[in-house]
PyMOL CGO cylinders between C-alpha atoms (Angstrom):
from pymol import cmd
from pymol.cgo import CYLINDER

trace = [
    CYLINDER, 20.13, 16.38, 29.05, 18.18, 19.62, 28.89, 0.3, 1, 1, 1, 1, 1, 1,
    CYLINDER, 18.18, 19.62, 28.89, 20.07, 20.90, 25.86, 0.3, 1, 1, 1, 1, 1, 1,
    CYLINDER, 20.07, 20.90, 25.86, 20.00, 17.63, 23.95, 0.3, 1, 1, 1, 1, 1, 1,
    CYLINDER, 20.00, 17.63, 23.95, 16.26, 17.18, 24.64, 0.3, 1, 1, 1, 1, 1, 1,
    CYLINDER, 16.26, 17.18, 24.64, 15.55, 20.63, 23.20, 0.3, 1, 1, 1, 1, 1, 1,
    CYLINDER, 15.55, 20.63, 23.20, 17.63, 19.83, 20.11, 0.3, 1, 1, 1, 1, 1, 1,
    CYLINDER, 17.63, 19.83, 20.11, 15.66, 16.60, 19.55, 0.3, 1, 1, 1, 1, 1, 1,
    CYLINDER, 15.66, 16.60, 19.55, 12.28, 18.35, 19.58, 0.3, 1, 1, 1, 1, 1, 1,
    CYLINDER, 12.28, 18.35, 19.58, 12.76, 20.12, 16.22, 0.3, 1, 1, 1, 1, 1, 1,
    CYLINDER, 12.76, 20.12, 16.22, 13.50, 17.03, 14.08, 0.3, 1, 1, 1, 1, 1, 1,
    CYLINDER, 13.50, 17.03, 14.08, 10.78, 15.05, 15.87, 0.3, 1, 1, 1, 1, 1, 1,
    CYLINDER, 10.78, 15.05, 15.87, 8.22, 17.76, 15.14, 0.3, 1, 1, 1, 1, 1, 1,
    CYLINDER, 8.22, 17.76, 15.14, 9.30, 17.77, 11.49, 0.3, 1, 1, 1, 1, 1, 1,
    CYLINDER, 9.30, 17.77, 11.49, 9.08, 13.96, 11.22, 0.3, 1, 1, 1, 1, 1, 1,
    CYLINDER, 9.08, 13.96, 11.22, 5.59, 13.90, 12.73, 0.3, 1, 1, 1, 1, 1, 1,
    CYLINDER, 5.59, 13.90, 12.73, 4.35, 16.78, 10.58, 0.3, 1, 1, 1, 1, 1, 1,
    CYLINDER, 4.35, 16.78, 10.58, 5.64, 15.34, 7.30, 0.3, 1, 1, 1, 1, 1, 1,
    CYLINDER, 5.64, 15.34, 7.30, 4.40, 11.83, 8.10, 0.3, 1, 1, 1, 1, 1, 1,
    CYLINDER, 4.40, 11.83, 8.10, 0.94, 13.10, 8.99, 0.3, 1, 1, 1, 1, 1, 1,
    CYLINDER, 0.94, 13.10, 8.99, 0.82, 15.13, 5.78, 0.3, 1, 1, 1, 1, 1, 1,
    CYLINDER, 0.82, 15.13, 5.78, 1.76, 12.08, 3.70, 0.3, 1, 1, 1, 1, 1, 1,
    CYLINDER, 1.76, 12.08, 3.70, -0.73, 9.93, 5.60, 0.3, 1, 1, 1, 1, 1, 1,
    CYLINDER, -0.73, 9.93, 5.60, -3.58, 12.29, 4.72, 0.3, 1, 1, 1, 1, 1, 1,
    CYLINDER, -3.58, 12.29, 4.72, -2.69, 11.94, 1.03, 0.3, 1, 1, 1, 1, 1, 1,
    CYLINDER, -2.69, 11.94, 1.03, -2.86, 8.14, 1.04, 0.3, 1, 1, 1, 1, 1, 1,
    CYLINDER, -2.86, 8.14, 1.04, -6.06, 6.11, 0.65, 0.3, 1, 1, 1, 1, 1, 1,
    CYLINDER, -6.06, 6.11, 0.65, -6.69, 3.62, 3.49, 0.3, 1, 1, 1, 1, 1, 1,
    CYLINDER, -6.69, 3.62, 3.49, -5.81, 0.73, 1.17, 0.3, 1, 1, 1, 1, 1, 1,
    CYLINDER, -5.81, 0.73, 1.17, -2.39, 2.17, 0.31, 0.3, 1, 1, 1, 1, 1, 1,
    CYLINDER, -2.39, 2.17, 0.31, 0.67, 0.07, 1.12, 0.3, 1, 1, 1, 1, 1, 1,
    CYLINDER, 0.67, 0.07, 1.12, 2.15, 3.19, 2.72, 0.3, 1, 1, 1, 1, 1, 1,
    CYLINDER, 2.15, 3.19, 2.72, -0.70, 3.63, 5.22, 0.3, 1, 1, 1, 1, 1, 1,
    CYLINDER, -0.70, 3.63, 5.22, 0.66, 1.24, 7.87, 0.3, 1, 1, 1, 1, 1, 1,
    CYLINDER, 0.66, 1.24, 7.87, 4.32, 2.39, 7.65, 0.3, 1, 1, 1, 1, 1, 1,
    CYLINDER, 4.32, 2.39, 7.65, 3.21, 6.03, 7.97, 0.3, 1, 1, 1, 1, 1, 1,
    CYLINDER, 3.21, 6.03, 7.97, 1.05, 5.17, 10.99, 0.3, 1, 1, 1, 1, 1, 1,
    CYLINDER, 1.05, 5.17, 10.99, 4.07, 3.47, 12.56, 0.3, 1, 1, 1, 1, 1, 1,
    CYLINDER, 4.07, 3.47, 12.56, 6.30, 6.47, 11.87, 0.3, 1, 1, 1, 1, 1, 1,
    CYLINDER, 6.30, 6.47, 11.87, 3.82, 8.83, 13.56, 0.3, 1, 1, 1, 1, 1, 1,
    CYLINDER, 3.82, 8.83, 13.56, 3.31, 6.48, 16.53, 0.3, 1, 1, 1, 1, 1, 1,
    CYLINDER, 3.31, 6.48, 16.53, 7.03, 5.97, 17.14, 0.3, 1, 1, 1, 1, 1, 1,
    CYLINDER, 7.03, 5.97, 17.14, 7.82, 9.66, 16.72, 0.3, 1, 1, 1, 1, 1, 1,
    CYLINDER, 7.82, 9.66, 16.72, 5.06, 10.47, 19.23, 0.3, 1, 1, 1, 1, 1, 1,
    CYLINDER, 5.06, 10.47, 19.23, 6.59, 7.94, 21.63, 0.3, 1, 1, 1, 1, 1, 1,
    CYLINDER, 6.59, 7.94, 21.63, 10.03, 9.54, 21.20, 0.3, 1, 1, 1, 1, 1, 1,
    CYLINDER, 10.03, 9.54, 21.20, 8.52, 12.97, 21.83, 0.3, 1, 1, 1, 1, 1, 1,
    CYLINDER, 8.52, 12.97, 21.83, 7.00, 11.71, 25.09, 0.3, 1, 1, 1, 1, 1, 1,
    CYLINDER, 7.00, 11.71, 25.09, 10.38, 10.32, 26.09, 0.3, 1, 1, 1, 1, 1, 1,
    CYLINDER, 10.38, 10.32, 26.09, 12.07, 13.65, 25.36, 0.3, 1, 1, 1, 1, 1, 1,
    CYLINDER, 12.07, 13.65, 25.36, 9.46, 15.45, 27.48, 0.3, 1, 1, 1, 1, 1, 1,
    CYLINDER, 9.46, 15.45, 27.48, 10.08, 13.01, 30.31, 0.3, 1, 1, 1, 1, 1, 1,
    CYLINDER, 10.08, 13.01, 30.31, 13.82, 13.60, 30.15, 0.3, 1, 1, 1, 1, 1, 1,
    CYLINDER, 13.82, 13.60, 30.15, 13.22, 17.35, 30.26, 0.3, 1, 1, 1, 1, 1, 1,
    CYLINDER, 13.22, 17.35, 30.26, 11.05, 16.99, 33.36, 0.3, 1, 1, 1, 1, 1, 1,
    CYLINDER, 11.05, 16.99, 33.36, 13.74, 14.94, 35.10, 0.3, 1, 1, 1, 1, 1, 1,
    CYLINDER, 13.74, 14.94, 35.10, 16.42, 17.48, 34.20, 0.3, 1, 1, 1, 1, 1, 1,
    CYLINDER, 16.42, 17.48, 34.20, 14.28, 20.42, 35.36, 0.3, 1, 1, 1, 1, 1, 1,
    CYLINDER, 14.28, 20.42, 35.36, 13.41, 18.68, 38.61, 0.3, 1, 1, 1, 1, 1, 1,
    CYLINDER, 13.41, 18.68, 38.61, 17.09, 17.99, 39.30, 0.3, 1, 1, 1, 1, 1, 1,
    CYLINDER, 17.09, 17.99, 39.30, 17.97, 21.65, 38.72, 0.3, 1, 1, 1, 1, 1, 1,
    CYLINDER, 17.97, 21.65, 38.72, 14.96, 23.07, 40.57, 0.3, 1, 1, 1, 1, 1, 1,
    CYLINDER, 14.96, 23.07, 40.57, 13.36, 24.51, 37.41, 0.3, 1, 1, 1, 1, 1, 1,
    CYLINDER, 13.36, 24.51, 37.41, 10.23, 22.36, 37.12, 0.3, 1, 1, 1, 1, 1, 1,
    CYLINDER, 10.23, 22.36, 37.12, 7.33, 24.71, 36.33, 0.3, 1, 1, 1, 1, 1, 1,
    CYLINDER, 7.33, 24.71, 36.33, 3.77, 23.90, 37.41, 0.3, 1, 1, 1, 1, 1, 1,
    CYLINDER, 3.77, 23.90, 37.41, 0.49, 25.79, 37.01, 0.3, 1, 1, 1, 1, 1, 1,
    CYLINDER, 0.49, 25.79, 37.01, -1.54, 24.82, 40.07, 0.3, 1, 1, 1, 1, 1, 1,
    CYLINDER, -1.54, 24.82, 40.07, -5.24, 25.70, 40.09, 0.3, 1, 1, 1, 1, 1, 1,
    CYLINDER, -5.24, 25.70, 40.09, -8.60, 24.23, 41.17, 0.3, 1, 1, 1, 1, 1, 1,
    CYLINDER, -8.60, 24.23, 41.17, -10.22, 21.95, 38.59, 0.3, 1, 1, 1, 1, 1, 1,
    CYLINDER, -10.22, 21.95, 38.59, -12.95, 19.34, 38.20, 0.3, 1, 1, 1, 1, 1, 1,
    CYLINDER, -12.95, 19.34, 38.20, -11.32, 15.88, 38.21, 0.3, 1, 1, 1, 1, 1, 1,
    CYLINDER, -11.32, 15.88, 38.21, -14.35, 14.11, 36.72, 0.3, 1, 1, 1, 1, 1, 1,
    CYLINDER, -14.35, 14.11, 36.72, -14.47, 16.52, 33.77, 0.3, 1, 1, 1, 1, 1, 1,
    CYLINDER, -14.47, 16.52, 33.77, -10.71, 16.20, 33.33, 0.3, 1, 1, 1, 1, 1, 1,
    CYLINDER, -10.71, 16.20, 33.33, -10.99, 12.41, 33.38, 0.3, 1, 1, 1, 1, 1, 1,
    CYLINDER, -10.99, 12.41, 33.38, -13.79, 12.49, 30.78, 0.3, 1, 1, 1, 1, 1, 1,
    CYLINDER, -13.79, 12.49, 30.78, -11.72, 14.69, 28.45, 0.3, 1, 1, 1, 1, 1, 1,
    CYLINDER, -11.72, 14.69, 28.45, -8.72, 12.40, 28.92, 0.3, 1, 1, 1, 1, 1, 1,
    CYLINDER, -8.72, 12.40, 28.92, -10.82, 9.32, 28.12, 0.3, 1, 1, 1, 1, 1, 1,
    CYLINDER, -10.82, 9.32, 28.12, -12.26, 10.88, 24.97, 0.3, 1, 1, 1, 1, 1, 1,
    CYLINDER, -12.26, 10.88, 24.97, -8.78, 11.90, 23.81, 0.3, 1, 1, 1, 1, 1, 1,
    CYLINDER, -8.78, 11.90, 23.81, -7.19, 8.47, 24.29, 0.3, 1, 1, 1, 1, 1, 1,
    CYLINDER, -7.19, 8.47, 24.29, -10.13, 6.24, 23.38, 0.3, 1, 1, 1, 1, 1, 1,
    CYLINDER, -10.13, 6.24, 23.38, -9.02, 5.95, 19.76, 0.3, 1, 1, 1, 1, 1, 1,
    CYLINDER, -9.02, 5.95, 19.76, -5.73, 4.36, 20.86, 0.3, 1, 1, 1, 1, 1, 1,
    CYLINDER, -5.73, 4.36, 20.86, -7.40, 1.33, 22.47, 0.3, 1, 1, 1, 1, 1, 1,
    CYLINDER, -7.40, 1.33, 22.47, -11.18, 1.51, 21.95, 0.3, 1, 1, 1, 1, 1, 1,
    CYLINDER, -11.18, 1.51, 21.95, -11.70, -2.16, 22.80, 0.3, 1, 1, 1, 1, 1, 1,
    CYLINDER, -11.70, -2.16, 22.80, -9.80, -1.93, 26.09, 0.3, 1, 1, 1, 1, 1, 1,
    CYLINDER, -9.80, -1.93, 26.09, -10.15, 1.54, 27.61, 0.3, 1, 1, 1, 1, 1, 1,
    CYLINDER, -10.15, 1.54, 27.61, -13.23, 1.99, 29.83, 0.3, 1, 1, 1, 1, 1, 1,
    CYLINDER, -13.23, 1.99, 29.83, -14.51, 4.93, 31.85, 0.3, 1, 1, 1, 1, 1, 1,
    CYLINDER, -14.51, 4.93, 31.85, -16.61, 3.84, 34.84, 0.3, 1, 1, 1, 1, 1, 1,
    CYLINDER, -16.61, 3.84, 34.84, -19.79, 5.69, 35.74, 0.3, 1, 1, 1, 1, 1, 1,
    CYLINDER, -19.79, 5.69, 35.74, -19.31, 8.53, 38.28, 0.3, 1, 1, 1, 1, 1, 1,
    CYLINDER, -19.31, 8.53, 38.28, -20.94, 8.30, 41.70, 0.3, 1, 1, 1, 1, 1, 1,
    CYLINDER, -20.94, 8.30, 41.70, -24.23, 9.97, 42.57, 0.3, 1, 1, 1, 1, 1, 1,
    CYLINDER, -24.23, 9.97, 42.57, -22.52, 12.80, 44.47, 0.3, 1, 1, 1, 1, 1, 1,
    CYLINDER, -22.52, 12.80, 44.47, -20.33, 15.35, 42.69, 0.3, 1, 1, 1, 1, 1, 1,
    CYLINDER, -20.33, 15.35, 42.69, -16.71, 15.34, 43.76, 0.3, 1, 1, 1, 1, 1, 1,
    CYLINDER, -16.71, 15.34, 43.76, -15.07, 18.48, 45.19, 0.3, 1, 1, 1, 1, 1, 1,
    CYLINDER, -15.07, 18.48, 45.19, -12.42, 20.30, 43.18, 0.3, 1, 1, 1, 1, 1, 1,
    CYLINDER, -12.42, 20.30, 43.18, -8.80, 19.24, 43.23, 0.3, 1, 1, 1, 1, 1, 1,
    CYLINDER, -8.80, 19.24, 43.23, -5.84, 21.59, 43.19, 0.3, 1, 1, 1, 1, 1, 1,
    CYLINDER, -5.84, 21.59, 43.19, -3.08, 20.62, 40.78, 0.3, 1, 1, 1, 1, 1, 1,
    CYLINDER, -3.08, 20.62, 40.78, -1.77, 21.30, 37.28, 0.3, 1, 1, 1, 1, 1, 1,
    CYLINDER, -1.77, 21.30, 37.28, -4.41, 19.80, 34.93, 0.3, 1, 1, 1, 1, 1, 1,
    CYLINDER, -4.41, 19.80, 34.93, -1.96, 19.41, 32.03, 0.3, 1, 1, 1, 1, 1, 1,
    CYLINDER, -1.96, 19.41, 32.03, 0.48, 17.54, 34.27, 0.3, 1, 1, 1, 1, 1, 1,
    CYLINDER, 0.48, 17.54, 34.27, -2.33, 15.36, 35.63, 0.3, 1, 1, 1, 1, 1, 1,
    CYLINDER, -2.33, 15.36, 35.63, -3.18, 14.43, 32.02, 0.3, 1, 1, 1, 1, 1, 1,
    CYLINDER, -3.18, 14.43, 32.02, 0.50, 13.63, 31.46, 0.3, 1, 1, 1, 1, 1, 1,
    CYLINDER, 0.50, 13.63, 31.46, 0.51, 11.34, 34.50, 0.3, 1, 1, 1, 1, 1, 1,
    CYLINDER, 0.51, 11.34, 34.50, -2.69, 9.61, 33.39, 0.3, 1, 1, 1, 1, 1, 1,
    CYLINDER, -2.69, 9.61, 33.39, -1.24, 9.03, 29.93, 0.3, 1, 1, 1, 1, 1, 1,
    CYLINDER, -1.24, 9.03, 29.93, 1.83, 7.37, 31.44, 0.3, 1, 1, 1, 1, 1, 1,
    CYLINDER, 1.83, 7.37, 31.44, -0.28, 5.13, 33.68, 0.3, 1, 1, 1, 1, 1, 1,
    CYLINDER, -0.28, 5.13, 33.68, -2.61, 4.06, 30.85, 0.3, 1, 1, 1, 1, 1, 1,
    CYLINDER, -2.61, 4.06, 30.85, 0.35, 3.39, 28.54, 0.3, 1, 1, 1, 1, 1, 1,
    CYLINDER, 0.35, 3.39, 28.54, 1.90, 1.32, 31.33, 0.3, 1, 1, 1, 1, 1, 1,
    CYLINDER, 1.90, 1.32, 31.33, -1.34, -0.61, 31.92, 0.3, 1, 1, 1, 1, 1, 1,
    CYLINDER, -1.34, -0.61, 31.92, -1.75, -1.36, 28.21, 0.3, 1, 1, 1, 1, 1, 1,
    CYLINDER, -1.75, -1.36, 28.21, 1.83, -2.63, 28.03, 0.3, 1, 1, 1, 1, 1, 1,
    CYLINDER, 1.83, -2.63, 28.03, 1.70, -4.78, 31.17, 0.3, 1, 1, 1, 1, 1, 1,
    CYLINDER, 1.70, -4.78, 31.17, -1.72, -6.38, 30.67, 0.3, 1, 1, 1, 1, 1, 1,
    CYLINDER, -1.72, -6.38, 30.67, -3.97, -7.68, 27.92, 0.3, 1, 1, 1, 1, 1, 1,
    CYLINDER, -3.97, -7.68, 27.92, -7.48, -7.08, 29.31, 0.3, 1, 1, 1, 1, 1, 1,
    CYLINDER, -7.48, -7.08, 29.31, -9.59, -3.97, 29.91, 0.3, 1, 1, 1, 1, 1, 1,
    CYLINDER, -9.59, -3.97, 29.91, -8.13, -0.85, 31.53, 0.3, 1, 1, 1, 1, 1, 1,
    CYLINDER, -8.13, -0.85, 31.53, -10.63, 1.00, 33.71, 0.3, 1, 1, 1, 1, 1, 1,
    CYLINDER, -10.63, 1.00, 33.71, -10.63, 4.66, 34.78, 0.3, 1, 1, 1, 1, 1, 1,
    CYLINDER, -10.63, 4.66, 34.78, -12.59, 6.35, 37.55, 0.3, 1, 1, 1, 1, 1, 1,
    CYLINDER, -12.59, 6.35, 37.55, -12.31, 9.05, 40.22, 0.3, 1, 1, 1, 1, 1, 1,
    CYLINDER, -12.31, 9.05, 40.22, -13.27, 8.96, 43.90, 0.3, 1, 1, 1, 1, 1, 1,
    CYLINDER, -13.27, 8.96, 43.90, -12.75, 10.92, 47.11, 0.3, 1, 1, 1, 1, 1, 1,
    CYLINDER, -12.75, 10.92, 47.11, -10.81, 9.33, 49.95, 0.3, 1, 1, 1, 1, 1, 1,
    CYLINDER, -10.81, 9.33, 49.95, -10.64, 11.58, 52.99, 0.3, 1, 1, 1, 1, 1, 1,
    CYLINDER, -10.64, 11.58, 52.99, -8.75, 14.75, 52.11, 0.3, 1, 1, 1, 1, 1, 1,
    CYLINDER, -8.75, 14.75, 52.11, -7.63, 13.46, 48.71, 0.3, 1, 1, 1, 1, 1, 1,
    CYLINDER, -7.63, 13.46, 48.71, -9.16, 12.94, 45.29, 0.3, 1, 1, 1, 1, 1, 1,
    CYLINDER, -9.16, 12.94, 45.29, -7.98, 9.71, 43.72, 0.3, 1, 1, 1, 1, 1, 1,
    CYLINDER, -7.98, 9.71, 43.72, -7.79, 8.94, 40.00, 0.3, 1, 1, 1, 1, 1, 1,
    CYLINDER, -7.79, 8.94, 40.00, -7.69, 5.18, 39.39, 0.3, 1, 1, 1, 1, 1, 1,
    CYLINDER, -7.69, 5.18, 39.39, -6.16, 3.32, 36.45, 0.3, 1, 1, 1, 1, 1, 1,
    CYLINDER, -6.16, 3.32, 36.45, -6.91, -0.36, 36.94, 0.3, 1, 1, 1, 1, 1, 1,
    CYLINDER, -6.91, -0.36, 36.94, -5.85, -3.26, 34.75, 0.3, 1, 1, 1, 1, 1, 1,
    CYLINDER, -5.85, -3.26, 34.75, -6.58, -6.97, 34.89, 0.3, 1, 1, 1, 1, 1, 1,
    CYLINDER, -6.58, -6.97, 34.89, -3.08, -8.24, 34.25, 0.3, 1, 1, 1, 1, 1, 1,
    CYLINDER, -3.08, -8.24, 34.25, -0.63, -10.14, 36.48, 0.3, 1, 1, 1, 1, 1, 1,
    CYLINDER, -0.63, -10.14, 36.48, -0.36, -7.29, 38.99, 0.3, 1, 1, 1, 1, 1, 1,
    CYLINDER, -0.36, -7.29, 38.99, 2.77, -5.88, 40.62, 0.3, 1, 1, 1, 1, 1, 1,
    CYLINDER, 2.77, -5.88, 40.62, 4.72, -7.99, 43.14, 0.3, 1, 1, 1, 1, 1, 1,
    CYLINDER, 4.72, -7.99, 43.14, 4.96, -6.46, 46.60, 0.3, 1, 1, 1, 1, 1, 1,
    CYLINDER, 4.96, -6.46, 46.60, 8.75, -6.17, 46.27, 0.3, 1, 1, 1, 1, 1, 1,
    CYLINDER, 8.75, -6.17, 46.27, 8.33, -3.96, 43.16, 0.3, 1, 1, 1, 1, 1, 1,
    CYLINDER, 8.33, -3.96, 43.16, 5.51, -1.67, 44.30, 0.3, 1, 1, 1, 1, 1, 1,
    CYLINDER, 5.51, -1.67, 44.30, 7.94, 1.16, 45.14, 0.3, 1, 1, 1, 1, 1, 1,
    CYLINDER, 7.94, 1.16, 45.14, 10.82, 0.10, 42.93, 0.3, 1, 1, 1, 1, 1, 1,
    CYLINDER, 10.82, 0.10, 42.93, 8.87, 0.68, 39.69, 0.3, 1, 1, 1, 1, 1, 1,
    CYLINDER, 8.87, 0.68, 39.69, 8.64, 4.41, 40.49, 0.3, 1, 1, 1, 1, 1, 1,
    CYLINDER, 8.64, 4.41, 40.49, 12.43, 4.75, 40.52, 0.3, 1, 1, 1, 1, 1, 1,
    CYLINDER, 12.43, 4.75, 40.52, 14.34, 5.93, 37.46, 0.3, 1, 1, 1, 1, 1, 1,
    CYLINDER, 14.34, 5.93, 37.46, 15.12, 3.31, 34.84, 0.3, 1, 1, 1, 1, 1, 1,
    CYLINDER, 15.12, 3.31, 34.84, 13.37, 0.56, 36.80, 0.3, 1, 1, 1, 1, 1, 1,
    CYLINDER, 13.37, 0.56, 36.80, 10.98, -1.79, 35.00, 0.3, 1, 1, 1, 1, 1, 1,
    CYLINDER, 10.98, -1.79, 35.00, 8.60, -4.38, 36.37, 0.3, 1, 1, 1, 1, 1, 1,
    CYLINDER, 8.60, -4.38, 36.37, 9.21, -8.07, 35.73, 0.3, 1, 1, 1, 1, 1, 1,
    CYLINDER, 9.21, -8.07, 35.73, 5.67, -8.76, 34.45, 0.3, 1, 1, 1, 1, 1, 1,
    CYLINDER, 5.67, -8.76, 34.45, 5.84, -6.77, 31.20, 0.3, 1, 1, 1, 1, 1, 1,
    CYLINDER, 5.84, -6.77, 31.20, 3.81, -8.20, 28.34, 0.3, 1, 1, 1, 1, 1, 1,
    CYLINDER, 3.81, -8.20, 28.34, 6.25, -6.59, 25.89, 0.3, 1, 1, 1, 1, 1, 1,
    CYLINDER, 6.25, -6.59, 25.89, 9.81, -5.32, 26.19, 0.3, 1, 1, 1, 1, 1, 1,
    CYLINDER, 9.81, -5.32, 26.19, 9.11, -1.71, 25.23, 0.3, 1, 1, 1, 1, 1, 1,
    CYLINDER, 9.11, -1.71, 25.23, 9.66, 0.97, 27.82, 0.3, 1, 1, 1, 1, 1, 1,
    CYLINDER, 9.66, 0.97, 27.82, 12.44, 3.21, 29.03, 0.3, 1, 1, 1, 1, 1, 1,
    CYLINDER, 12.44, 3.21, 29.03, 11.90, 2.82, 32.76, 0.3, 1, 1, 1, 1, 1, 1,
    CYLINDER, 11.90, 2.82, 32.76, 11.41, 6.57, 33.32, 0.3, 1, 1, 1, 1, 1, 1,
    CYLINDER, 11.41, 6.57, 33.32, 7.68, 7.02, 32.71, 0.3, 1, 1, 1, 1, 1, 1,
    CYLINDER, 7.68, 7.02, 32.71, 6.55, 6.07, 36.22, 0.3, 1, 1, 1, 1, 1, 1,
    CYLINDER, 6.55, 6.07, 36.22, 9.45, 7.96, 37.83, 0.3, 1, 1, 1, 1, 1, 1,
    CYLINDER, 9.45, 7.96, 37.83, 8.23, 11.14, 36.09, 0.3, 1, 1, 1, 1, 1, 1,
    CYLINDER, 8.23, 11.14, 36.09, 4.70, 10.45, 37.38, 0.3, 1, 1, 1, 1, 1, 1,
    CYLINDER, 4.70, 10.45, 37.38, 6.11, 10.14, 40.90, 0.3, 1, 1, 1, 1, 1, 1,
    CYLINDER, 6.11, 10.14, 40.90, 8.09, 13.40, 40.75, 0.3, 1, 1, 1, 1, 1, 1,
    CYLINDER, 8.09, 13.40, 40.75, 5.19, 15.35, 39.19, 0.3, 1, 1, 1, 1, 1, 1,
    CYLINDER, 5.19, 15.35, 39.19, 2.67, 14.11, 41.75, 0.3, 1, 1, 1, 1, 1, 1,
    CYLINDER, 2.67, 14.11, 41.75, 5.00, 14.99, 44.63, 0.3, 1, 1, 1, 1, 1, 1,
    CYLINDER, 5.00, 14.99, 44.63, 5.61, 18.42, 43.12, 0.3, 1, 1, 1, 1, 1, 1,
    CYLINDER, 5.61, 18.42, 43.12, 1.83, 18.98, 43.05, 0.3, 1, 1, 1, 1, 1, 1,
    CYLINDER, 1.83, 18.98, 43.05, 1.46, 18.02, 46.71, 0.3, 1, 1, 1, 1, 1, 1,
    CYLINDER, 1.46, 18.02, 46.71, 0.04, 14.60, 45.96, 0.3, 1, 1, 1, 1, 1, 1,
    CYLINDER, 0.04, 14.60, 45.96, 1.38, 11.14, 45.32, 0.3, 1, 1, 1, 1, 1, 1,
    CYLINDER, 1.38, 11.14, 45.32, 1.12, 7.95, 43.30, 0.3, 1, 1, 1, 1, 1, 1,
    CYLINDER, 1.12, 7.95, 43.30, 0.85, 4.37, 44.45, 0.3, 1, 1, 1, 1, 1, 1,
    CYLINDER, 0.85, 4.37, 44.45, -0.11, 0.94, 43.17, 0.3, 1, 1, 1, 1, 1, 1,
    CYLINDER, -0.11, 0.94, 43.17, -2.22, -1.60, 45.05, 0.3, 1, 1, 1, 1, 1, 1,
    CYLINDER, -2.22, -1.60, 45.05, -3.55, -5.02, 44.16, 0.3, 1, 1, 1, 1, 1, 1,
    CYLINDER, -3.55, -5.02, 44.16, -6.87, -4.87, 42.33, 0.3, 1, 1, 1, 1, 1, 1,
    CYLINDER, -6.87, -4.87, 42.33, -9.69, -7.10, 43.58, 0.3, 1, 1, 1, 1, 1, 1,
    CYLINDER, -9.69, -7.10, 43.58, -9.73, -10.25, 41.49, 0.3, 1, 1, 1, 1, 1, 1,
    CYLINDER, -9.73, -10.25, 41.49, -6.22, -9.67, 40.17, 0.3, 1, 1, 1, 1, 1, 1,
    CYLINDER, -6.22, -9.67, 40.17, -4.40, -6.89, 38.37, 0.3, 1, 1, 1, 1, 1, 1,
    CYLINDER, -4.40, -6.89, 38.37, -2.95, -3.57, 39.45, 0.3, 1, 1, 1, 1, 1, 1,
    CYLINDER, -2.95, -3.57, 39.45, -4.75, -0.42, 40.57, 0.3, 1, 1, 1, 1, 1, 1,
    CYLINDER, -4.75, -0.42, 40.57, -2.53, 2.62, 40.00, 0.3, 1, 1, 1, 1, 1, 1,
    CYLINDER, -2.53, 2.62, 40.00, -3.76, 5.64, 41.95, 0.3, 1, 1, 1, 1, 1, 1,
    CYLINDER, -3.76, 5.64, 41.95, -3.01, 9.35, 41.53, 0.3, 1, 1, 1, 1, 1, 1,
    CYLINDER, -3.01, 9.35, 41.53, -3.78, 11.10, 44.81, 0.3, 1, 1, 1, 1, 1, 1,
    CYLINDER, -3.78, 11.10, 44.81, -4.50, 14.82, 44.45, 0.3, 1, 1, 1, 1, 1, 1,
    CYLINDER, -4.50, 14.82, 44.45, -5.04, 17.37, 47.23, 0.3, 1, 1, 1, 1, 1, 1,
    CYLINDER, -5.04, 17.37, 47.23, -8.42, 19.06, 47.56, 0.3, 1, 1, 1, 1, 1, 1,
    CYLINDER, -8.42, 19.06, 47.56, -8.65, 22.66, 46.44, 0.3, 1, 1, 1, 1, 1, 1,
    CYLINDER, -8.65, 22.66, 46.44, -8.18, 25.07, 49.30, 0.3, 1, 1, 1, 1, 1, 1,
    CYLINDER, -8.18, 25.07, 49.30, -11.45, 26.50, 50.53, 0.3, 1, 1, 1, 1, 1, 1,
    CYLINDER, -11.45, 26.50, 50.53, -12.04, 30.16, 49.77, 0.3, 1, 1, 1, 1, 1, 1,
    CYLINDER, -12.04, 30.16, 49.77, -11.22, 32.36, 52.70, 0.3, 1, 1, 1, 1, 1, 1,
    CYLINDER, -11.22, 32.36, 52.70, -14.24, 33.55, 54.70, 0.3, 1, 1, 1, 1, 1, 1,
    CYLINDER, -14.24, 33.55, 54.70, -15.15, 37.22, 54.01, 0.3, 1, 1, 1, 1, 1, 1,
    CYLINDER, -15.15, 37.22, 54.01, -13.99, 39.68, 56.63, 0.3, 1, 1, 1, 1, 1, 1,
    CYLINDER, -13.99, 39.68, 56.63, -16.66, 41.01, 58.96, 0.3, 1, 1, 1, 1, 1, 1,
    CYLINDER, -16.66, 41.01, 58.96, -17.86, 44.57, 58.42, 0.3, 1, 1, 1, 1, 1, 1,
]
cmd.load_cgo(trace, "trace")
């Protein structure tokens, strides 16, 4: 899996690069505009799948690399929202932060963004209403929420959907490999946190990334 995934990256990068170059040369009214957009979108989706396969292979062989450091979850969530807003501007919503600033989390920010992307993609595919993002502190954990207003997740599937190649029964469309949420689960565990899904008030699913607080700086030694 590791070797094949690496071999797939080169042609995918070439496909995306050439399609983007052609897209920039076409006026918006061109008959090629939509096909080129579809090529870029599907190649991006394949690239994400290849990355997920690499993470699974590296986890299985004990070679998963993480860069853990303290970071501001609210700032990270804002940057994530701004980056993905163009994908679903009418559906993606960032809720207002609370009055009190949240403490720092300790995790790999790039991997947290990867997990958020998987959860938002999942929410967009399994629901048709708004998808809401916010962060909050719960005890000794910082929690990033991705809440949809779809049919929710049956109790019997709340753990099953985080297993490899498992898919929920409430999908709005049939796309999906069944490994996205399993990668989220393994990454969150590797960072000392976790992922879970609970029923959202009023219906829907609330997917939660639970991150550990940053370790407090050691007290200075006495003179």
